[in-house]
N, C-alpha and C positions, 0 to 999 in steps of 0.2 A: 656372571649374572647375579643380580641382587638377591640377598637371602629371601627365600619364599616365593621367588619368581620362576614359575615353570615356563616351558617352551610355549605352551598354549597362552599364557598370561602375556608372555613378550609379544606374541603375534597379534594379539587383540589390541594390546596398547599401541604397537606400531600402526596397526590399521586405523585406530582411533587418533593418533598423531597426524598421520597423512591426511585423513578426512578433515581435521580441523584446520590444516594449513591449506587445503583446498578450498574450503568454506571461506576462510579469511582472505585468500587472494582473489576469489570471483573469477578466477580464469576459465572454470568451468562452471556451468548451471548447477545450482545446488541440487537439484533433483536427479542430475546425471550422477553427481558425486554420491549421493543416497544410494542409487542403483549400482553403483561401482562397489561401495561397501558391502551391500548385500551379496553380490555375486563373488566377492573376495572371500567372504565368511563361509561360502560354499566350496570354493576352490582349494582352501587352505584346510579344509576339513574340520572346521570348527562347528558349523552347523548342517544338518541335512537340507535338502530342498524343501521339505516340507516345513521345517522350522524357519528358514529364510524367507519364504513367502507367506508366512503366516500374518505378517503385519497387514497385508491387503485385506484380510477378513477380521482384523482385530476391531471390536466394538468402537475403540476411540477414533479409529479412522473412518469408520462408516459415519459416526456421529459427526465429525468435521465436515464431510462432504455435503450431509444432509443439512447442516446449519448453514452452508453456503447457499443452498437453494431456498430455505426460508427466509433468509436475509434478503436475497434478490426479490422475492415476492413481497415482502414489506416495503422494498424501496419502489418497484415498479407500481404498485398500487397507491403509493403516495402517503402510506402510514408513516414511514420515516421523514419523509420530506415535510409533512404537516407538522411534525414535531420541530423541525428545524425553522419553520416559518413563524412559530410563535415564541420563539427565543427572544426576539427583539422586543416584543410586546410586554415580557415578563421582565426583562433585564433593565431596560432603559438604556440611555445614551452613555452612561458613565463606564470608564474602562474596567474599574474593579468589578462591578456587579455584572458587566457583559462576560468577563472571564469566568467568574463563578458559574454563571448560568450555562455557558457553552460547556464547561467541563462537566458540570453535572448532569446536562442532557446527554452529552455523548457517552458519559459513563454509565449512564442508566442504560442507554441503547446497547453499549458495548457488553453488558452483562448478559445480554440474550442473543447478540449479534456477533460476527467475527469484527475485529478491532479495525481492519482497514475499510471494511464494509461501511461501518459507522462513521469512519473519518470521511470517506469519499461521498457519502450521502449528504453531510452537513458542510462540506468544503466551499461549494458554490454559494450556499446561503450565507456563510460567515464572511466570505470575502465581500459580498454585496451589502451586509450589514456594516461592515467596517467602512466602507466607502460612503454610505448614507450618514453615518454619525462622525465620519473623519477621524477614525481610528486607523492607523496603519495595519496592513494584514499582518506584518511581523510581530505585532502585539497580540494577535489572536490566534494563529495559527499552530504555534508550537503548544500552547494549551489545548486546543483542540486534539491535536495528535496525543499528547500525554495523557489527557483525559480518557482517551479511548482505552489506553493501555492500564491506566488506573482503575476504569471501571470493568475491564475484562477480568480481573482478579477476584470479583465479587461473587461469582458462580461457577459451578462446576463446567458450564458449556461457555463461559464467557471468553475464553481464550484456550487454544489447544494445549499449552503446557499444564493446565489445571486437569484437563482430562488425561493426559499422559502420565502425570504424576500419579493420579488415582488409579490408573491402569497398572502402574508399577506396584503399587500396594496389592492389587488383586493377583498380579503375576506371583508375589511373594507368599500367596496364601493369606493375605491380611484383609480385613474389610475395607473396600474402597469408600472413597468420599461420597457423601450423597450431595444431591444437587445444590443445597444452601450451607453445606458445611464450611465453605470458603467465606461466607457471607460476612460474619462478625469481624474476621481478621481484614478481609477486603475492604469493608467499610471504613474501618480505621484507617487503612492506607489511603483510600481514595479521598475522605473527608480531609484528612491531614494534607494531602498533595494539593487540594483545592485550597485550602488556608494557606498553605505555603505559597501558591502562586498570587494569591490575592494580596498578601502581605508582603512577601518579598520577592518571589519569582517574576512578577510583572516588571519590577525595577531593574531586573537583569536582562530583560528582553530588548533586543534593538528597536529603536524608534526609526525604522527605515522605510522611506517613501517607496512604495512598491513600484516595480516596473508597470506600467500601463495606467496610471494615474493622471499623466499628462498625455503627450502625443506618442501614440504607440509607434509610429513610424520612426521616431527619433529614439525611443526606448530600444528597439531592435535594430538600429543602425541601417534603417533602411534607406536613408537619404543618399547612402553610397551606393544603393543597388537598383533604386528605381529611376527610369529614364524615359522620357518621352521622345518617341521616334516617329516622324512624319514619312508615309509612305510616298515615293516618287511615282510618277506616271510609267517609268520604265522599270519598276521593281519587279522582280520574279515573283514577289508575295502577292501581287495582285491577281484577284480571282481564286486564291487558295484560301481553304478554310484554315483555322487555328491549328487544327490537328494537321492537315495536309502540309502546312508551312515547315514542319519539322523543327520549329524553333526551339523547342525543348529538347529534342532528341540530338540535334546537332550542335547547338550553341548554349545549352542549358538556360534558355531565356523563359520566362514565364509571362504570358500576357494577362495582365490584370484587368484592364479595361481597354476601351476604345472610345475616341472622340471623333464624331462625325458630322460635318456641315455647321460646325460651330453649335452644335446642340449639347445639352448636358452630356456628360460622359456615360457611355454603357458600360457598367461595372458588372463584374462576375460573368464575363462573356462565355458562352458555350463552346465547346470543342468545334462545333460544326459551323461556328460564325463565320462567314465569308469577308475577307479583306478586300478593300476597295482602294483605288488610288485617292490619295489625299487624306486618307484616315491617319490619325495619330494614335499610335499604339503606345500604351502604358505598360512597361515591361520591368520585370525584375531580373537582374542579371549583373554579372560583373561589367563594370564600366569599361575595362580594358579590352573586353571582348567586343563590346559594343564598338569601340574605336577600330578595332582590327577588321571587322566584318561588316561595316556599314556601307561600304561600296559594293560589296557582293550581295547585299540585301537591298540594296538601293533605297536607302532611307537616309533621311536627315535628321540630326540631334537637335531637339529644340533647346536653346540656351536658357539660363536662368530659371529653369523649372523649380518651383518650391511646393514639393509635394508634402502634404500632411494627412493625418487620419481623416480629416474632414473631406479631402479630395477623394478619398476611397470609400465614402459613405453616402448611400442613396435610399430612396424609399424601398428599392428593391435589393440592395447588396449592403454589406457592413463588414466590418472587421470584428474578430471575436478572439478571445485567448481560450485555448482549450488544454486541458492537462491530460497528458497519457496516464491513463488509470491502471488498474490492476490485472487486466485480463492478460493471462500468459501468453497468448499468440501474437501480442503486439510487441512486447519487449524484445530488442535485438534485430528487429526487422526495420527496412528503411521505407521511406516513402515511395521510393520506386516499385520495391518488391510487394508493397501493399497495394500499389497502383491506386494510391490515395485520390488523386485528382478525378480519375475516371469513376472510381466507387463512389465518391461523395459529392462530385462536382464542385468541389472547393480547392483553392489554392492556398498553399501553405507558403506565406511570405517570410516567415521567420521561426527559429527555435531558440527558446531561452532555456538553458541548461545551466543549473547551480546559480552562479553569480553573474553570468555573461552570455550574450547571445551567441548562437553557434555561427562561425564564419564559413565561407566556402560553399560547395555544392550541398544544398539541404537534402536533395533526393537521396544521396549516398550516405547520410548520416544515420547510423543505427539508432533508432529511439530507445529511451530508457524511461523507467516508471518515474513519473515527476517532471518530465520535459513538459514546457508550456509551448504549445503550437499557436502562432499567430496566423489564423485562417482568413481568407477573404473569400466572399462569394455571396449568392442569394440568401436572403435572410431564411426562408423556408429550408434550404438544404443545411444551414447552420442549426436550425431548430431540430432538425431530425437527428443530430448527434446527441442530444439529450437522451435518446433512447439506445444508444449504443454504449454498453457499459466498459468500452475500451476507453471512452473519453469523458472528460467532466469539463463542462462549460462553466467558466468562472462568473457565473451570475445565477440567481435563484431559479430553480428547475420548475417548470410547469409540466404536470402530469397529465398524460392522456386521460381525458374524460372517460373513455370507455374502461380504463383500468381503475380509475377513482372509484367507480361503482363498486368494485371488487373488494375495496379496502375493508369494510365490515367483515366480510367473509375471511379474508386473509387474517385479520386480527383475531377473530374467533377461533380459528384453527391454531394459531400460534398461542393463545392463552390456553386452549386445551390441552396442547402439548406441555405447557409449563406445569399446569395443575395435575395432569397424569403422572409427571414425574416427582412433583412435590409430595404427593400423597403416597407414592409408592407403588401405584399400579403396574407400570411398566419400567423396563430399563430406559435410560435416556436414549441409547442407540434405536431402540425399537420406536420410541415416542417421535423420535425426529425424522425418522424413514417414514413413519406412518403419516405425520404431518406433510412432509414432502409429497407423498402420494396423494393426499387429500387435495393439496393445492393443484395438481395436474388434473385429477378426477373433476374438480369443481370448476375447471377452466380460468383459474386465476392466473396460472401460467400455462405454457405448454411444454411439452417433454423436451423439445429442442432448446428451448430457454433454460430449462433446468439443467440440461448437460453443459450449457455454455456458462451458466452462472458458478459452476464448480471451479475453483481455483486448483487446477489439476496439478500444478507444480507443487504446492503445498501438500496435497494428498500423497504424491509419490515421495516427496521429501520425508513424511512422517512414516509411511509405510516401509521405506527402505531402511529408516535409522531405528526402527523399533527392534528389530532382530539383533542390533548391536548391543541392547540392553539384555536380551536373551542371552547373547554370548558372553558378555560380561558376567552374569550370574551362573552360566554353565561351566564357564573356565575357571572361576574363583577369582576373576579380575576385580569384580566390585568389592568383594571381601578384602583383596590384597590393598587395594586403595584405601579402603576404610581403616585398615590396620595402620597404614601409613599416616592417616589424618589423626587417628587415636594416638599413635606414637608421638606425633608432633605437638597437638594440643591437648591431649588426654588429660595431662597434669593440670590444666586450667579450668577443667569441668565442662559439661554439656554445652553451656552457652558459648564458649569459646570455640568448640567445634561447629556448633551452628553457624558462628560468624565466618568460619573458614569456608563452610559450605555455600553461604550467601555469597562472599566474595569470589569463590570459585565459578559459581553459576553466572553471577553478573560479568565477569570478564568475558566468559565463553560466549554469553548471548549478544555482546556487542559485536561479535565478529561472525557469528553463524545465527542460523534459526534458532528462535526462542523454543520453538517443539523440539529440535535436535538437543539443545542445551538441557532441557528437562529430561528427555530419554536417557541421556548420557549420565546425568548426575543423580536422577532419582534412585536408581539401584544402589549407588555409592552411599547416599543417605540411609537407605534401609540397612545396608550391610553395617554401616557405622554405628547405628543405633543398636543392632543386635550385638555387635562387638561390646558396646558399653552396658548392655542390659538395660537400654532404655527404650521408651516407647518410641516408634517412628514417625508417628504423625506430625508432630510440630517439625521435625526436620524435613519431611517430604513436602508438606504445605509450604515451609520456608523457601524451599528449592523452587518450587512452581511459581510463587510470587516474584522470586529473584529472576527467574527466567524471563518474566515480563518486564523487569527492570532495566529496559533498553533506552537510557535516557541520555547518555553521555555523548553519542556521535549519531548523526543523522543516518548513518547506515544501519544503526541497530535493529530498525524495524521499518517495514514497508509504509506504516503510516507516518513516520517520520520523514521518509523519503518522499512521500506524496507531496507534503506540504512545504517542501524545501525551496522549490523554485517559485511558486506562488507568494511565498512569504518573504521572498528576496533575502533568504537566510545566508549565512557564511557557516563553515563547517564548525567552528568552534563557538557559535553561538548556542549550539546545544550543550556543549560542555558547560559553559558559564552557568547555565540555568539548570542543567541536568545533574551535575556532580552533587550540589548540596541536596537535591530532591532524593539522589541514590543513598547518601549518607543518612537522610531522615528515615527513609524507609528500612535501612538496616537497623536502626535504633529501635523503631517502631517494632520490628520483628523479634528482636532480641527480648524487648520488654514485655509484649503481650502475647507472642506465641506460647510461651511457656504457661501463661495464666489460662489460655483457652484451650490448649492441648498440653496437658502435663507431661513432663518427661519422664516420669517414672511411671511404670505400668500400673 
């Protein structure tokens, strides 16, 4: 055993190593891994049950879920969407000015909302703006995602790592950060990041035509899957409904439309639509299955059918691209398990994931955050998806007028929360919970919506990993790691140690939750400062900002995942533009943090 390492330290480090590997592999959900860590700390005797479950009552965790509720209220009342609609008027049609205004807008929103919420609110508006001014989405959506991360570091509530790092100070008996303590350093980082994109970063972004700008049926390779079938007089389908035909259940065929008596096609047909002899069915399905079963079904294939997006569009029906959003109970489920068609009366014709459309049976493909669904059906049914936070329609969102009338009230409650914290009347957790309750009592949102708006996976992740920080402190693991860092870089001075902490945090946060990264490294930073007899505030703030420095890979943060498919990005597009930004932020932290927060007590 290494010098100074006790069995308890070895146990905690082993659990930490296993947790990092599981986070990075993504074979098990991150919230499940977090709960496994929590239980392991109890079973090996490092923590008592009271200590291990204390994370659920931690003020930082309570603040996080309350902020999710407040963010939802600002979204559904149109406060956030109204901001997005004004971006175009302010920015104009030029790429540089548009990027600057997008990043500034989402940055300001992210200072008081969760990052992915701010990104999700503006995503449809930004895609629509890009199409109107003929700027590819690939030039705008990485700045949108990165701008949300940059803006999040400007306030205590802007992103979970800021809260959790402050909580680590309180747990160590030190004065936590106030609401705007992050603001000076955060603004330096945010405005430098915006300047980087305007001057350099936008030239490193791909100018890639987004799928969907031309014919959607071609983009999703639907020409190989859409077929017109004429129903013969002797067909067993005659007299049956679309649902009763069991075409989907038995053959994995989806009926998209019906042509009857040479009239315009009936698109977005309901499940109870009755099939008649002579009907022409427009179906989506593997052509090989059509050939194998056409005799059994009593249908004839209409040759030389040239189907395009226009063929699937009418006054009543349309095609639309819908992004799988942040709601936790959607990820990992399939269209069949969600009963998507029955629930929404819409047909999914294609799924775009990463750089390519998904092939094979769409109903059995597990959905992922950022997947783009090509849906077809009645226009009013597609419009209803705008109010389901599981999905984001890639066009500007029109907010329900009934909610828009509540916007001034929602905004007043939000401003009241900020003011009460800024002047020191109440703790941020009390203000956030109070604002959430007021939003329900004043009928801005209802309680079911409040529950649904909380990203429970993030809550359980944070609550489960907080005890790891307690275990690291209780067993002396944080102090042990701090001694290793000081022993390695101590001769080079405090700034060198700061760089080491920044690099460590940045590497960890690219492969696991930024909240978990902050929880793990913040105690190490505090112990390192104590070992050097230095002030811990610069170290801890640097760790918090570095934990949000998730720019090099699309998997680094959910905001980056969300824009991946809509922007038609490739994996290393993020690295090309994100690595220089990461290095720039390290330099800014090393230069300015010691000036704002002196290293000597």
